[in-house]
N, CA, C, O and the ligand as a Tripos MOL2 file, in Angstrom:
@<TRIPOS>MOLECULE
protein
  241   239    61     0     0
PROTEIN
NO_CHARGES

@<TRIPOS>ATOM
      1 N          10.7070  -18.5090   21.3870 N.3       1 VAL1
      2 CA         11.2510  -19.0180   20.1220 C.3       1 VAL1
      3 C          12.6900  -19.4720   20.3430 C.2       1 VAL1
      4 O          13.3790  -19.0310   21.2630 O.2       1 VAL1
      5 N          13.1100  -20.3660   19.4640 N.am      2 LYS2
      6 CA         14.4410  -20.9480   19.5870 C.3       2 LYS2
      7 C          15.3060  -20.4760   18.4210 C.2       2 LYS2
      8 O          14.8930  -20.5430   17.2630 O.2       2 LYS2
      9 N          16.5020  -20.0030   18.7350 N.am      3 CYS3
     10 CA         17.4320  -19.5380   17.7090 C.3       3 CYS3
     11 C          17.9190  -20.7300   16.8870 C.2       3 CYS3
     12 O          18.2830  -21.7680   17.4400 O.2       3 CYS3
     13 N          17.9230  -20.5740   15.5690 N.am      4 GLY4
     14 CA         18.3630  -21.6550   14.7100 C.3       4 GLY4
     15 C          19.8720  -21.7790   14.6350 C.2       4 GLY4
     16 O          20.3870  -22.7080   14.0130 O.2       4 GLY4
     17 N          20.5820  -20.8640   15.2550 N.am      5 ASN5
     18 CA         22.0350  -20.8660   15.2030 C.3       5 ASN5
     19 C          22.6250  -21.8200   16.2370 C.2       5 ASN5
     20 O          23.2100  -22.8440   15.8850 O.2       5 ASN5
     21 N          22.4690  -21.4800   17.5040 N.am      6 TYR6
     22 CA         23.0060  -22.3600   18.5530 C.3       6 TYR6
     23 C          21.9230  -22.9320   19.4390 C.2       6 TYR6
     24 O          22.2180  -23.6680   20.3810 O.2       6 TYR6
     25 N          20.6760  -22.6060   19.1540 N.am      7 GLY7
     26 CA         19.5830  -23.2190   19.8970 C.3       7 GLY7
     27 C          19.1770  -22.5040   21.1650 C.2       7 GLY7
     28 O          18.4980  -23.0850   22.0110 O.2       7 GLY7
     29 N          19.5870  -21.2280   21.3170 N.am      8 GLU8
     30 CA         19.1610  -20.4870   22.5020 C.3       8 GLU8
     31 C          17.6500  -20.2560   22.4520 C.2       8 GLU8
     32 O          17.0850  -20.0270   21.3830 O.2       8 GLU8
     33 N          17.0170  -20.3190   23.5940 N.am      9 VAL9
     34 CA         15.5740  -20.1200   23.6740 C.3       9 VAL9
     35 C          15.2920  -18.8040   24.3850 C.2       9 VAL9
     36 O          15.8180  -18.5520   25.4690 O.2       9 VAL9
     37 N          14.4510  -17.9570   23.7660 N.am     10 THR10
     38 CA         14.1260  -16.6750   24.3830 C.3      10 THR10
     39 C          13.1800  -16.8850   25.5520 C.2      10 THR10
     40 O          12.3660  -17.8080   25.5550 O.2      10 THR10
     41 N          13.3020  -16.0180   26.5360 N.am     11 GLU11
     42 CA         12.4170  -16.1280   27.6930 C.3      11 GLU11
     43 C          11.1240  -15.3570   27.4680 C.2      11 GLU11
     44 O          10.0640  -15.7200   27.9790 O.2      11 GLU11
     45 N          11.2400  -14.2760   26.6830 N.am     12 LYS12
     46 CA         10.0420  -13.4780   26.4260 C.3      12 LYS12
     47 C           9.1380  -14.1560   25.4090 C.2      12 LYS12
     48 O           9.6000  -14.8460   24.5000 O.2      12 LYS12
     49 N           7.8370  -13.9430   25.5850 N.am     13 GLU13
     50 CA          6.8880  -14.4940   24.6220 C.3      13 GLU13
     51 C           6.9400  -13.7070   23.3230 C.2      13 GLU13
     52 O           7.1260  -12.4900   23.3330 O.2      13 GLU13
     53 N           6.7770  -14.3980   22.2190 N.am     14 SER14
     54 CA          6.6790  -13.7550   20.9080 C.3      14 SER14
     55 C           5.3780  -14.1930   20.2710 C.2      14 SER14
     56 O           4.8180  -15.2290   20.6310 O.2      14 SER14
     57 N           4.8940  -13.3990   19.3180 N.am     15 TYR15
     58 CA          3.7000  -13.8180   18.5950 C.3      15 TYR15
     59 C           3.8650  -13.5190   17.1220 C.2      15 TYR15
     60 O           4.6160  -12.6230   16.7360 O.2      15 TYR15
     61 N           3.1650  -14.2720   16.3070 N.am     16 VAL16
     62 CA          3.1360  -14.0130   14.8660 C.3      16 VAL16
     63 C           1.6900  -13.9260   14.4250 C.2      16 VAL16
     64 O           0.8240  -14.6340   14.9410 O.2      16 VAL16
     65 N           1.4360  -13.0440   13.4600 N.am     17 MET17
     66 CA          0.1000  -12.9090   12.8980 C.3      17 MET17
     67 C           0.2220  -12.8790   11.3890 C.2      17 MET17
     68 O           1.1020  -12.2220   10.8340 O.2      17 MET17
     69 N          -0.6780  -13.6040   10.7310 N.am     18 LEU18
     70 CA         -0.6560  -13.6890    9.2710 C.3      18 LEU18
     71 C          -0.7550  -12.3050    8.6340 C.2      18 LEU18
     72 O          -0.1300  -12.0460    7.6050 O.2      18 LEU18
     73 N          -1.5360  -11.4200    9.2430 N.am     19 GLY19
     74 CA         -1.7340  -10.0990    8.6690 C.3      19 GLY19
     75 C          -0.6250   -9.1110    8.9910 C.2      19 GLY19
     76 O          -0.6440   -7.9800    8.5070 O.2      19 GLY19
     77 N           0.3270   -9.5180    9.7910 N.am     20 GLU20
     78 CA          1.4210   -8.6330   10.1870 C.3      20 GLU20
     79 C           2.6780   -9.0520    9.4460 C.2      20 GLU20
     80 O           3.2430  -10.1160    9.7010 O.2      20 GLU20
     81 N           3.1050   -8.2020    8.5270 N.am     21 VAL21
     82 CA          4.2550   -8.5450    7.6860 C.3      21 VAL21
     83 C           5.3150   -7.4590    7.8310 C.2      21 VAL21
     84 O           5.0070   -6.2690    7.7600 O.2      21 VAL21
     85 N           6.5420   -7.8650    8.0300 N.am     22 VAL22
     86 CA          7.6400   -6.9060    8.1520 C.3      22 VAL22
     87 C           8.7370   -7.2860    7.1640 C.2      22 VAL22
     88 O           8.9230   -8.4650    6.8630 O.2      22 VAL22
     89 N           9.4640   -6.2900    6.6600 N.am     23 PRO23
     90 CA         10.5600   -6.6070    5.7310 C.3      23 PRO23
     91 C          11.7300   -7.2580    6.4730 C.2      23 PRO23
     92 O          12.0230   -6.9360    7.6240 O.2      23 PRO23
     93 N          12.3750   -8.1730    5.7800 N.am     24 ILE24
     94 CA         13.5670   -8.8100    6.3480 C.3      24 ILE24
     95 C          14.7630   -7.9080    6.0450 C.2      24 ILE24
     96 O          15.0150   -7.6140    4.8760 O.2      24 ILE24
     97 N          15.5060   -7.4600    7.0530 N.am     25 PRO25
     98 CA         16.6540   -6.5830    6.8220 C.3      25 PRO25
     99 C          17.6720   -7.2100    5.8650 C.2      25 PRO25
    100 O          17.9050   -8.4180    5.8900 O.2      25 PRO25
    101 N          18.2650   -6.3770    5.0340 N.am     26 LYS26
    102 CA         19.2710   -6.8020    4.0640 C.3      26 LYS26
    103 C          18.7480   -7.8890    3.1330 C.2      26 LYS26
    104 O          19.4950   -8.7630    2.6920 O.2      26 LYS26
    105 N          17.4600   -7.8180    2.8440 N.am     27 SER27
    106 CA         16.8490   -8.8130    1.9760 C.3      27 SER27
    107 C          15.6270   -8.1840    1.3290 C.2      27 SER27
    108 O          15.1000   -7.1850    1.8180 O.2      27 SER27
    109 N          15.1830   -8.7680    0.2360 N.am     28 ARG28
    110 CA         13.9660   -8.2540   -0.3950 C.3      28 ARG28
    111 C          12.7370   -8.9440    0.1490 C.2      28 ARG28
    112 O          11.6090   -8.5620   -0.1660 O.2      28 ARG28
    113 N          12.9510   -9.9550    0.9590 N.am     29 GLY29
    114 CA         11.8300  -10.7540    1.4290 C.3      29 GLY29
    115 C          11.0740  -10.1210    2.5860 C.2      29 GLY29
    116 O          11.4750   -9.0990    3.1420 O.2      29 GLY29
    117 N           9.9850  -10.7550    2.9210 N.am     30 GLN30
    118 CA          9.1690  -10.3270    4.0520 C.3      30 GLN30
    119 C           8.8760  -11.5300    4.9280 C.2      30 GLN30
    120 O           8.8690  -12.6700    4.4650 O.2      30 GLN30
    121 N           8.6360  -11.2570    6.1940 N.am     31 ALA31
    122 CA          8.3170  -12.3270    7.1320 C.3      31 ALA31
    123 C           7.2560  -11.8280    8.1000 C.2      31 ALA31
    124 O           6.9900  -10.6280    8.1780 O.2      31 ALA31
    125 N           6.6610  -12.7410    8.8270 N.am     32 ASN32
    126 CA          5.6710  -12.3570    9.8220 C.3      32 ASN32
    127 C           6.3380  -11.9750   11.1410 C.2      32 ASN32
    128 O           5.7400  -11.2800   11.9630 O.2      32 ASN32
    129 N           7.5520  -12.4180   11.3380 N.am     33 LEU33
    130 CA          8.2920  -12.0170   12.5380 C.3      33 LEU33
    131 C           9.7790  -11.9650   12.2090 C.2      33 LEU33
    132 O          10.3340  -12.9090   11.6460 O.2      33 LEU33
    133 N          10.4100  -10.8640   12.5630 N.am     34 VAL34
    134 CA         11.8650  -10.7620   12.4730 C.3      34 VAL34
    135 C          12.3420  -10.4260   13.8800 C.2      34 VAL34
    136 O          11.9740   -9.3930   14.4390 O.2      34 VAL34
    137 N          13.1450  -11.2830   14.4350 N.am     35 GLN35
    138 CA         13.5860  -11.0770   15.8060 C.3      35 GLN35
    139 C          15.0740  -11.3680   15.9330 C.2      35 GLN35
    140 O          15.5820  -12.3780   15.4460 O.2      35 GLN35
    141 N          15.7510  -10.4450   16.6040 N.am     36 LYS36
    142 CA         17.1920  -10.6050   16.7850 C.3      36 LYS36
    143 C          17.4560  -11.4540   18.0250 C.2      36 LYS36
    144 O          16.8680  -11.2320   19.0830 O.2      36 LYS36
    145 N          18.3420  -12.4180   17.8770 N.am     37 CYS37
    146 CA         18.7020  -13.2630   19.0180 C.3      37 CYS37
    147 C          19.6110  -12.4720   19.9520 C.2      37 CYS37
    148 O          20.6300  -11.9260   19.5310 O.2      37 CYS37
    149 N          19.2290  -12.4200   21.2210 N.am     38 LYS38
    150 CA         20.0060  -11.6710   22.2050 C.3      38 LYS38
    151 C          21.3690  -12.3100   22.4490 C.2      38 LYS38
    152 O          22.3180  -11.6310   22.8440 O.2      38 LYS38
    153 N          21.4620  -13.6000   22.2150 N.am     39 PHE39
    154 CA         22.6890  -14.3080   22.5600 C.3      39 PHE39
    155 C          23.7540  -14.2050   21.4660 C.2      39 PHE39
    156 O          24.9180  -13.9250   21.7490 O.2      39 PHE39
    157 N          23.3430  -14.4350   20.2140 N.am     40 CYS40
    158 CA         24.3420  -14.4320   19.1410 C.3      40 CYS40
    159 C          24.1910  -13.2380   18.1930 C.2      40 CYS40
    160 O          25.0460  -13.0180   17.3360 O.2      40 CYS40
    161 N          23.0940  -12.4570   18.3440 N.am     41 GLY41
    162 CA         22.9280  -11.2610   17.5360 C.3      41 GLY41
    163 C          22.3930  -11.4860   16.1440 C.2      41 GLY41
    164 O          22.1950  -10.5270   15.3980 O.2      41 GLY41
    165 N          22.1570  -12.7190   15.7790 N.am     42 ARG42
    166 CA         21.6310  -12.9960   14.4460 C.3      42 ARG42
    167 C          20.1280  -12.7240   14.4020 C.2      42 ARG42
    168 O          19.4170  -12.8400   15.4000 O.2      42 ARG42
    169 N          19.6790  -12.3570   13.2060 N.am     43 GLU43
    170 CA         18.2600  -12.1120   13.0380 C.3      43 GLU43
    171 C          17.5770  -13.3580   12.5060 C.2      43 GLU43
    172 O          17.9760  -13.9130   11.4820 O.2      43 GLU43
    173 N          16.5640  -13.7820   13.2010 N.am     44 GLY44
    174 CA         15.7880  -14.9340   12.7580 C.3      44 GLY44
    175 C          14.4440  -14.4670   12.2320 C.2      44 GLY44
    176 O          13.9450  -13.4100   12.6190 O.2      44 GLY44
    177 N          13.8650  -15.2590   11.3530 N.am     45 THR45
    178 CA         12.5680  -14.8860   10.7890 C.3      45 THR45
    179 C          11.5850  -16.0460   10.8930 C.2      45 THR45
    180 O          11.9670  -17.2160   10.8760 O.2      45 THR45
    181 N          10.3150  -15.6880   11.0000 N.am     46 ILE46
    182 CA          9.2430  -16.6820   10.9480 C.3      46 ILE46
    183 C           8.2710  -16.2400    9.8670 C.2      46 ILE46
    184 O           7.7940  -15.1050    9.8770 O.2      46 ILE46
    185 N           7.9830  -17.1330    8.9430 N.am     47 THR47
    186 CA          7.0120  -16.8530    7.8870 C.3      47 THR47
    187 C           5.8950  -17.8800    7.9710 C.2      47 THR47
    188 O           6.1320  -19.0870    7.9200 O.2      47 THR47
    189 N           4.6810  -17.3810    8.0990 N.am     48 MET48
    190 CA          3.5350  -18.2830    8.1780 C.3      48 MET48
    191 C           3.0730  -18.6550    6.7770 C.2      48 MET48
    192 O           3.1940  -17.8650    5.8410 O.2      48 MET48
    193 N           2.5460  -19.8560    6.6440 N.am     49 LEU49
    194 CA          2.0440  -20.3230    5.3600 C.3      49 LEU49
    195 C           0.5300  -20.1700    5.3380 C.2      49 LEU49
    196 O          -0.1740  -20.8310    6.1010 O.2      49 LEU49
    197 N           0.0250  -19.2940    4.4600 N.am     50 PRO50
    198 CA         -1.4260  -19.1220    4.3900 C.3      50 PRO50
    199 C          -2.1270  -20.4300    4.0580 C.2      50 PRO50
    200 O          -1.5840  -21.2670    3.3370 O.2      50 PRO50
    201 N          -3.3010  -20.5990    4.5720 N.am     51 LYS51
    202 CA         -4.1620  -21.7640    4.3350 C.3      51 LYS51
    203 C          -3.5890  -23.0520    4.9010 C.2      51 LYS51
    204 O          -3.9710  -24.1390    4.4670 O.2      51 LYS51
    205 N          -2.6860  -22.9480    5.8550 N.am     52 SER52
    206 CA         -2.2520  -24.1640    6.5450 C.3      52 SER52
    207 C          -2.3320  -23.8980    8.0330 C.2      52 SER52
    208 O          -2.2100  -22.7510    8.4630 O.2      52 SER52
    209 N          -2.5290  -24.9060    8.8020 N.am     53 GLY53
    210 CA         -2.6710  -24.7400   10.2400 C.3      53 GLY53
    211 C          -4.0510  -24.2580   10.6050 C.2      53 GLY53
    212 O          -4.9610  -24.2610    9.7760 O.2      53 GLY53
    213 N          -4.2090  -23.8370   11.8640 N.am     54 CYS54
    214 CA         -5.5020  -23.3630   12.3260 C.3      54 CYS54
    215 C          -5.2760  -22.1850   13.2770 C.2      54 CYS54
    216 O          -4.1560  -21.9220   13.7170 O.2      54 CYS54
    217 N          -6.3630  -21.4900   13.5770 N.am     55 TYR55
    218 CA         -6.2560  -20.3210   14.4300 C.3      55 TYR55
    219 C          -5.9120  -20.7050   15.8620 C.2      55 TYR55
    220 O          -6.4270  -21.6850   16.4000 O.2      55 TYR55
    221 N          -5.0440  -19.9260   16.4590 N.am     56 LEU56
    222 CA         -4.7060  -20.1040   17.8710 C.3      56 LEU56
    223 C          -4.9210  -18.7600   18.5720 C.2      56 LEU56
    224 O          -4.6870  -17.6980   17.9950 O.2      56 LEU56
    225 N          -5.3580  -18.8270   19.7870 N.am     57 THR57
    226 CA         -5.5240  -17.6080   20.5820 C.3      57 THR57
    227 C          -4.5560  -17.6640   21.7570 C.2      57 THR57
    228 O          -3.8570  -18.6590   21.9500 O.2      57 THR57
    229 N          -4.5210  -16.6010   22.5310 N.am     58 GLY58
    230 CA         -3.6580  -16.5750   23.7050 C.3      58 GLY58
    231 C          -3.9700  -17.7000   24.6740 C.2      58 GLY58
    232 O          -3.0800  -18.1870   25.3710 O.2      58 GLY58
    233 N          -5.2420  -18.1210   24.7230 N.am     59 ASP59
    234 CA         -5.6300  -19.1990   25.6350 C.3      59 ASP59
    235 C          -5.0390  -20.5320   25.2130 C.2      59 ASP59
    236 O          -4.7860  -21.3960   26.0520 O.2      59 ASP59
    237 N          -4.8170  -20.7050   23.9030 N.am     60 ASP60
    238 CA         -4.2310  -21.9680   23.4270 C.3      60 ASP60
    239 C          -2.7880  -22.0710   23.8580 C.2      60 ASP60
    240 O          -2.1220  -23.0610   23.5540 O.2      60 ASP60
    241 ZN         21.2850  -17.1000   18.7120 Zn       61 ZN61
@<TRIPOS>BOND
     1     1     2 1
     2     2     3 1
     3     3     4 2
     4     3     5 am
     5     5     6 1
     6     6     7 1
     7     7     8 2
     8     7     9 am
     9     9    10 1
    10    10    11 1
    11    11    12 2
    12    11    13 am
    13    13    14 1
    14    14    15 1
    15    15    16 2
    16    15    17 am
    17    17    18 1
    18    18    19 1
    19    19    20 2
    20    19    21 am
    21    21    22 1
    22    22    23 1
    23    23    24 2
    24    23    25 am
    25    25    26 1
    26    26    27 1
    27    27    28 2
    28    27    29 am
    29    29    30 1
    30    30    31 1
    31    31    32 2
    32    31    33 am
    33    33    34 1
    34    34    35 1
    35    35    36 2
    36    35    37 am
    37    37    38 1
    38    38    39 1
    39    39    40 2
    40    39    41 am
    41    41    42 1
    42    42    43 1
    43    43    44 2
    44    43    45 am
    45    45    46 1
    46    46    47 1
    47    47    48 2
    48    47    49 am
    49    49    50 1
    50    50    51 1
    51    51    52 2
    52    51    53 am
    53    53    54 1
    54    54    55 1
    55    55    56 2
    56    55    57 am
    57    57    58 1
    58    58    59 1
    59    59    60 2
    60    59    61 am
    61    61    62 1
    62    62    63 1
    63    63    64 2
    64    63    65 am
    65    65    66 1
    66    66    67 1
    67    67    68 2
    68    67    69 am
    69    69    70 1
    70    70    71 1
    71    71    72 2
    72    71    73 am
    73    73    74 1
    74    74    75 1
    75    75    76 2
    76    75    77 am
    77    77    78 1
    78    78    79 1
    79    79    80 2
    80    79    81 am
    81    81    82 1
    82    82    83 1
    83    83    84 2
    84    83    85 am
    85    85    86 1
    86    86    87 1
    87    87    88 2
    88    87    89 am
    89    89    90 1
    90    90    91 1
    91    91    92 2
    92    91    93 am
    93    93    94 1
    94    94    95 1
    95    95    96 2
    96    95    97 am
    97    97    98 1
    98    98    99 1
    99    99   100 2
   100    99   101 am
   101   101   102 1
   102   102   103 1
   103   103   104 2
   104   103   105 am
   105   105   106 1
   106   106   107 1
   107   107   108 2
   108   107   109 am
   109   109   110 1
   110   110   111 1
   111   111   112 2
   112   111   113 am
   113   113   114 1
   114   114   115 1
   115   115   116 2
   116   115   117 am
   117   117   118 1
   118   118   119 1
   119   119   120 2
   120   119   121 am
   121   121   122 1
   122   122   123 1
   123   123   124 2
   124   123   125 am
   125   125   126 1
   126   126   127 1
   127   127   128 2
   128   127   129 am
   129   129   130 1
   130   130   131 1
   131   131   132 2
   132   131   133 am
   133   133   134 1
   134   134   135 1
   135   135   136 2
   136   135   137 am
   137   137   138 1
   138   138   139 1
   139   139   140 2
   140   139   141 am
   141   141   142 1
   142   142   143 1
   143   143   144 2
   144   143   145 am
   145   145   146 1
   146   146   147 1
   147   147   148 2
   148   147   149 am
   149   149   150 1
   150   150   151 1
   151   151   152 2
   152   151   153 am
   153   153   154 1
   154   154   155 1
   155   155   156 2
   156   155   157 am
   157   157   158 1
   158   158   159 1
   159   159   160 2
   160   159   161 am
   161   161   162 1
   162   162   163 1
   163   163   164 2
   164   163   165 am
   165   165   166 1
   166   166   167 1
   167   167   168 2
   168   167   169 am
   169   169   170 1
   170   170   171 1
   171   171   172 2
   172   171   173 am
   173   173   174 1
   174   174   175 1
   175   175   176 2
   176   175   177 am
   177   177   178 1
   178   178   179 1
   179   179   180 2
   180   179   181 am
   181   181   182 1
   182   182   183 1
   183   183   184 2
   184   183   185 am
   185   185   186 1
   186   186   187 1
   187   187   188 2
   188   187   189 am
   189   189   190 1
   190   190   191 1
   191   191   192 2
   192   191   193 am
   193   193   194 1
   194   194   195 1
   195   195   196 2
   196   195   197 am
   197   197   198 1
   198   198   199 1
   199   199   200 2
   200   199   201 am
   201   201   202 1
   202   202   203 1
   203   203   204 2
   204   203   205 am
   205   205   206 1
   206   206   207 1
   207   207   208 2
   208   207   209 am
   209   209   210 1
   210   210   211 1
   211   211   212 2
   212   211   213 am
   213   213   214 1
   214   214   215 1
   215   215   216 2
   216   215   217 am
   217   217   218 1
   218   218   219 1
   219   219   220 2
   220   219   221 am
   221   221   222 1
   222   222   223 1
   223   223   224 2
   224   223   225 am
   225   225   226 1
   226   226   227 1
   227   227   228 2
   228   227   229 am
   229   229   230 1
   230   230   231 1
   231   231   232 2
   232   231   233 am
   233   233   234 1
   234   234   235 1
   235   235   236 2
   236   235   237 am
   237   237   238 1
   238   238   239 1
   239   239   240 2
@<TRIPOS>SUBSTRUCTURE
     1 VAL1         2 RESIDUE 1 A VAL
     2 LYS2         6 RESIDUE 1 A LYS
     3 CYS3        10 RESIDUE 1 A CYS
     4 GLY4        14 RESIDUE 1 A GLY
     5 ASN5        18 RESIDUE 1 A ASN
     6 TYR6        22 RESIDUE 1 A TYR
     7 GLY7        26 RESIDUE 1 A GLY
     8 GLU8        30 RESIDUE 1 A GLU
     9 VAL9        34 RESIDUE 1 A VAL
    10 THR10       38 RESIDUE 1 A THR
    11 GLU11       42 RESIDUE 1 A GLU
    12 LYS12       46 RESIDUE 1 A LYS
    13 GLU13       50 RESIDUE 1 A GLU
    14 SER14       54 RESIDUE 1 A SER
    15 TYR15       58 RESIDUE 1 A TYR
    16 VAL16       62 RESIDUE 1 A VAL
    17 MET17       66 RESIDUE 1 A MET
    18 LEU18       70 RESIDUE 1 A LEU
    19 GLY19       74 RESIDUE 1 A GLY
    20 GLU20       78 RESIDUE 1 A GLU
    21 VAL21       82 RESIDUE 1 A VAL
    22 VAL22       86 RESIDUE 1 A VAL
    23 PRO23       90 RESIDUE 1 A PRO
    24 ILE24       94 RESIDUE 1 A ILE
    25 PRO25       98 RESIDUE 1 A PRO
    26 LYS26      102 RESIDUE 1 A LYS
    27 SER27      106 RESIDUE 1 A SER
    28 ARG28      110 RESIDUE 1 A ARG
    29 GLY29      114 RESIDUE 1 A GLY
    30 GLN30      118 RESIDUE 1 A GLN
    31 ALA31      122 RESIDUE 1 A ALA
    32 ASN32      126 RESIDUE 1 A ASN
    33 LEU33      130 RESIDUE 1 A LEU
    34 VAL34      134 RESIDUE 1 A VAL
    35 GLN35      138 RESIDUE 1 A GLN
    36 LYS36      142 RESIDUE 1 A LYS
    37 CYS37      146 RESIDUE 1 A CYS
    38 LYS38      150 RESIDUE 1 A LYS
    39 PHE39      154 RESIDUE 1 A PHE
    40 CYS40      158 RESIDUE 1 A CYS
    41 GLY41      162 RESIDUE 1 A GLY
    42 ARG42      166 RESIDUE 1 A ARG
    43 GLU43      170 RESIDUE 1 A GLU
    44 GLY44      174 RESIDUE 1 A GLY
    45 THR45      178 RESIDUE 1 A THR
    46 ILE46      182 RESIDUE 1 A ILE
    47 THR47      186 RESIDUE 1 A THR
    48 MET48      190 RESIDUE 1 A MET
    49 LEU49      194 RESIDUE 1 A LEU
    50 PRO50      198 RESIDUE 1 A PRO
    51 LYS51      202 RESIDUE 1 A LYS
    52 SER52      206 RESIDUE 1 A SER
    53 GLY53      210 RESIDUE 1 A GLY
    54 CYS54      214 RESIDUE 1 A CYS
    55 TYR55      218 RESIDUE 1 A TYR
    56 LEU56      222 RESIDUE 1 A LEU
    57 THR57      226 RESIDUE 1 A THR
    58 GLY58      230 RESIDUE 1 A GLY
    59 ASP59      234 RESIDUE 1 A ASP
    60 ASP60      238 RESIDUE 1 A ASP
    61 ZN61       241 GROUP 0 **** ****
């Protein structure tokens, strides 16, 4: 994933799942992925939109 702050790209793989929801720190919202950027320390979030896109597997 790419940080929206300065554009750093993580080397480790990340995944998101529609059924996996976590609270966003210091917020009332929820996201499918909350990940802290190692470079700038900011927390980024990914929220999937139900009924859009298609299923992807590890092979994709
Ligand atoms: Zn960053």
